[in-house]
N, C-alpha and C positions, 0 to 999 in steps of 0.2 A: 339548730338547724340554718340554712343561709336560705332565704328567702327571696324574689322579686324585688322586696320590697329595699333589702339590703344591698342588693346589685346598685340600685337604682341611685339609692342613698349615696354608694362611694362614687359614681362615676356623674353624680347629680342629671339626674335624668328621670324623667317622666317615666311610673311606671310601665302606663304603654306600651312607651317604647321600647324598655327591656323585655317586654314581653313578645312584643312584634319581634326585637333583635333575634330571641332566644330560639321563635319559630322560623326565623329568615325568612320573613315577611321584606319582599322586595320595595314596601316603602321606608327604611329604612336604608342608609347608604350603608355602601359594603364596609366602609372604615368604621359607622356606628357598630356593624355588625359583628366585626372583630374583634371590637373594644368591648364588648358585654360578652361575647363567651371566652373570651382572654380573661377577663375578671370573674365568671359565674366559675371557671376550672378554677383561677387561684383560692377564689372561696372557696373552694370543693360545693358547688351548688350542684344538686340531683332534682330533677323534675319529679313531682310526684305525676305518677300516670294514671292513677285513679281520678286524680284533682283535674288534670289537663280532659279527660274522656269526659266528667262534669261539666265541666266547664265549657267544654265543645257540645252538650247536649243541648238540644232546642225545646223549649219551652210551650212555642207557638204564642208566648203570652206578649202583649205588651202595657208596660206597668204606665199610669198617670197621675203625677204625684201633683196636687193643689192642696190650696188652706183651708178652703169654704166650699163644698159638695153642693150647699146649699143656696148660694145665691143666684139670682135668674139669668144672669150672665153667663156663669159656668155650667148651670146646668143647659143652656143650650150649645156650651162649647162641648159637653160631655158627650149630649147626644149626635151632637156633629161628627165625634171623633170614633163613636160607638160604631157609629154605621163607616166609616172609613174603614175602619179595622176589619169590620163582619167582612166587608167587600174583599180586603186583602188577603182572608182567611186566617185573621189572629185572632185569640180574646183579648180581652178585656178588661183589664183590673184597676180601682181607681185608690189610693192610699192617701187621705186626709192630714195635714198638721194642721187642724185646729187646734186653737186655743195652745199652740207653743207643743201640741205635741206629736213629735218628729219622730220619734222614735223606731214606732213597725217602718216608716217612708224610708228612714235609711236604714234598718236592717235589709228589709227587701232589696236597697241598693248592694248591700256589703255581700249579702248573698245569693245576687244575683237572680233572683228570682225570675226573671223573664228575660225575653232576647234582647227589649231595648226598654229605654227609659223617656215618658217628655215630664217634663217639671215646669209648673207653670205657679211657680211660689217664690220666694226671695226666702224662703226658710229653713232650705238645705243647702249648707254653707258652698262653696267655692271649692277650697279643698277637698272636701268627699266627692265631689262630682269630679274634679282634676284627677283623681285618683284612681278611680273605679272605672272610667268612660275606657272604651277600650275598641278594637276592631270587633271583636267578639261579643260586644258590650256597649252599643253604642248609645248617648244622650242626648237628645235635643232638649234645650233649653229655649223656656217663649217668654219673652216678654221683658229680659235684663241680660244686661251686656256679665260677662264671666270671663274674666283673663285669663287667657288658655295659650296654651300652644301643643294643644291635644286635639289632633286632628279626629277624633271620633267623641268632642264634646262640641257641639254645635249649637249656638245662638241665632234664635230665632225670634220675629216679631218684635225687634228692641227699637221698642220708641225712643225718639229725643225730645228734649225740654224745646217747643215750639208755640209759637200761640196759641193760646184756647181758641177753639173754632166758637165754643158756645159764648164767649165772652166778646168776643169780634163780631157776631151776630147784633149781641144784646147792643153793644156801641155803636152800630149801624143803625140800628132801632131807636136810640135817641136816649139809651139808658146810660147816666154815668154813675148814679148811687149804685155800686153793685156789691152785696152780700156773695159771699161762698160757702157753702155746706160741703164739708169731707165726711166721708166714710172709714172702713176700715184701714188704719195707718200703715198697716204692712201693705197694702192695695200697691200695686206698681200704678195702678189707673190715679189713686188718690194722689197718691204723691205728684207725678206728673201734672196732672189736673192743675193740680195747686201751683203748679211752680209755673206752667202756663198762662194763669190764671193773671199771677202777678207779671210776667212778663208782656202779656196784653196793657192790662192797665198802664204801666210802665211807658210800652211805646206809644198809647196815647196820652201820657203826658196828666193821666187820673191817679189821685194819689187812692192808696190802698190802707183802708180803714181796718187796724189787725184787730178794732173788735168787733166787729163784721165779717170774721174768719170761724164760724161756728164747727166743732169739732163733736161729728155724732157717734163717736165710739166705735161703731161698726155699719154695717154696708145694708142692714134691713129695711122691709117697711115701717117697722114698727121704730126704730131709731132715726127713723127721721121724722115719725110722728111725735116723740119724745122730744128731740131738741126742740121741734120748733116749737112745742108746747109750754117747754121750759125755757128757751132763749129768744126765741125766733121772736114769739109773736108780742112782745113788749117792744120792740125794736123797727117795725114793722114803716112807722113814721122815718125814720132814717133811712128806708132801701127803695128804690124805685125795683127792683129785679133779683131773684137769688139762684145762682148756678148752684146746681147741685152733682157732685162727683158720680156718681149712678142714678138711674133711675128709680130704684129701688128705697133710696133715701127721700127720692121727689117725689113720688108715689103715695108715702106716708106722709110727708109731710102736708102735700096738698090734703089728702084727706083730715088734717087736722086742721086746715085753714077752712074748706068748709064745713068741719064739726062745728067753726064761731064764728060762719058765717063771713069770712073774708073774701069778697068777690076776686079772682082769679079770672084775666090780669088785670082787670079797672085798679084795684086796690096792689095786687105787686105780681108784677112778672115772674116764672117760674121758668127755667129749662133744666135738662137732665143729660144723660149721655149712657149710652147706650142700645134705646132704641127696644127696652123689652116689650114681650107681649102685653104686658099688663098697661102699657106706657098708650096706647091709643086706644084703651077702654077707661080711663080716668075719665073725670068730668069738673072742667073741659080735658079734650084730649091731650096729653102732655106735647109740647115742642121738645123736641131734644137731637142727639146727633147717634150716627155711627161711623164705626170705621168699616173698612174692607176685611178686616179680621171676623166681622160678624156673617160672611159669607161661608157657606157651608164647603166650596170650591177649595176655600183655601186648605181646610182642614186632610182635606182629599189630598190634594197634592201634597200636606206635612205627612201623612202617611206613606203614601206613593216611595216620599223620600226617604222616609227612614226605612221603609220595605230596603230600599236600596243598599241602604249601611249594612241591615242586617245579611245582607246578601253577597257583603265585604264589593259589591260593583257601586260605588255611591255614584248618583245621577246627579252630576253638580250643577249642569244644566238646569236641571227641574230645580233646585237649589237655589240658584241664581235665581230662577221666576219666582220661585216662596217668597225670596225675600224682598224681589223690587216693589215699588210703590207702595208696601206696608205702613199703615200709619195714615192715609189718606182717609178723609173724612168727610164726611156730606153732613148738613142741617137736616133733619127731618121735622118741616115747618108744619105746626098745627094751631093751637090755640089758645097757648096760655104765657105768649110774650106780646104784651101791646105796643105797637108802634108809637113812640112816643113824637114822631118827627109830624104825626096826621093830627097833635091835638093840640 
């Protein structure tokens, strides 16, 4: 039996385009609709009425796919999204791909178990997202760019490589020998932070010592503690400061320093990223940074925008507002960075 995918393959069109054309959606040009209908007739395509009815049945559910729900930053994102979806009258379902286990998330997308999907992980392939996003099943991707001409696959909060604000801050404070500690390698934040660190050092004419870039392996506090105890403690004399790709591993590292009577910031300056609640409670309180994607209002706008797509009335003005100025960051100055210019 001929499927929509078969027609799309024959015409070299996206599946979503063929689907909309067959339903005479006026977003598709008359010429394309004519070509699709002619090809469907030629290939003896017959609509499955039961399947169409099933696809149009609303679940009142939004699916959120991420890698690791246990991380402090994503706990905050989940809380913000839960509140926003509840206010809009939707239920909220979370599916994780931790450890590379993405089968359930992919099955939920393929079976359209929700009215819409938010994907905040690199582990779901672009091809699958392109194939299944459609007018009645919009997919929003956060934090990464997806090459697509599918109007129902939308990318938001896409960060670009730019000088790392935490590195810039340390350099202004007189630090030159700076190490970097990365978290989970598949994290958008880890990758962009390391790239930004290299860019900042280069722009200031400072060498990057590759042996002072440490891999914590994951992004939990215990990972920060372990990498500090195993590799960083015996390299402290080579560094003025350490940048951590997230606050969780910075918190773990600081506990290790405290356990070994390493004075912060007198012996080593420490700076994190994300401004999680625990960062204000460390001893001493952790200097960190935050993006405006930590603002709950961002996620309220995100859900309102997604709801407009679910209703097939995309609010492009709101979507533009959502994307403007995302990625702007600010330093939360506390007590873990020493100003070497004053000493």
